[in-house]
C-alpha positions in Angstrom: 0.0 0.0 0.0 1.1 3.6 -0.4 -0.1 6.9 0.9 0.5 9.9 -1.3 0.5 13.5 -0.1 0.8 16.4 -2.5 4.1 18.3 -1.8 2.3 21.7 -1.9 0.2 20.8 1.1 3.2 19.9 3.1 4.9 23.2 2.0 1.8 25.3 2.9 1.7 23.6 6.4 5.5 24.2 6.8 6.3 20.5 7.0 9.3 18.6 5.8 8.0 15.6 3.8 11.3 13.8 4.0 11.1 13.7 7.8 7.9 11.6 7.8 7.5 8.2 9.4 4.7 5.9 10.5 3.8 5.0 14.1 7.0 3.0 14.3 9.8 5.6 13.6 11.9 3.0 11.8 9.3 2.8 9.1 10.0 5.7 6.7 10.2 4.3 3.2 9.2 7.0 0.8 9.3 7.9 -2.9 9.9 11.5 -3.6 8.0 12.2 -6.8 7.6 15.4 -8.8 4.2 16.3 -7.4 3.6 13.9 -4.5 5.6 12.2 -1.7 4.4 8.6 -1.3 4.9 6.7 1.8 5.1 2.9 1.4 3.1 0.9 4.0 3.5 -2.8 4.5 0.1 -4.6 4.9 1.3 -6.8 7.6 1.2 -5.8 11.3 4.4 -3.9 11.1 5.2 -0.2 11.4 2.4 0.1 14.0 -0.3 -0.9 11.6 -3.6 -1.7 13.2 -5.4 -4.4 11.2 -9.1 -5.1 11.7 -11.2 -7.7 10.0 -15.0 -7.6 10.2 -15.6 -10.7 8.0 -16.2 -8.9 4.8 -13.5 -6.2 4.8 -10.1 -5.7 6.2 -9.0 -2.2 7.5 -5.4 -1.1 7.8 -4.9 2.0 10.0 -1.7 3.9 10.9 -0.5 7.5 11.5 2.0 9.5 9.4 4.1 11.9 11.5 5.7 14.8 9.7 8.1 17.3 11.3 8.3 21.1 10.6 10.7 22.3 7.9 13.9 24.2 8.8 14.7 22.4 11.9 18.1 20.8 12.7 18.1 17.1 13.6 19.3 18.1 17.1 16.2 20.2 17.8 13.2 18.6 19.5 9.8 19.4 18.0 6.4 17.9 18.0 5.4 16.5 14.6 2.1 16.9 12.9 0.1 13.7 12.8 -2.1 12.4 10.0 -4.2 9.3 10.8 -5.3 7.3 7.8 -7.0 4.0 7.0 -7.3 1.8 3.9 -10.3 -0.6 3.6 -10.2 -3.6 1.3 -13.0 -6.1 0.6 -11.8 -9.5 1.5 -13.0 -11.0 -1.8 -10.7 -8.6 -3.7 -7.5 -9.5 -1.9 -5.6 -11.7 -4.4 -2.0 -11.6 -3.2 -0.4 -13.1 -0.1 2.7 -12.2 1.8 3.8 -15.9 1.4 4.5 -18.2 -1.4 1.9 -20.9 -2.2 3.3 -24.3 -2.6 1.8 -27.0 -4.8 1.0 -30.3 -3.2 0.0 -33.1 -5.5 -3.0 -35.1 -4.6 -2.4 -38.2 -2.5 -3.3 -41.7 -3.8 -6.0 -43.1 -1.6 
């Protein structure tokens, strides 16, 4: 999954898009595009993801934290937080995070 935020929004808010991370600060994979910054989110329960399944849909929730622009790494500041969720119908999920092995039928 990926979350894309237009760069102009971050600039208007005075935020440094490259400083962003998810709930787990070690999770900060991002792609700096021409118009957007996209943050890559693993679907598994890593990076602080909260996964809920209601039987028909699965919801992945997390928070992106972005720090103000113009600060040195040594300065302490409170980041802006942006909660987000992605909802997928269970019947549409076609990929797994594991390989599927073929097991030939057994002779009875």
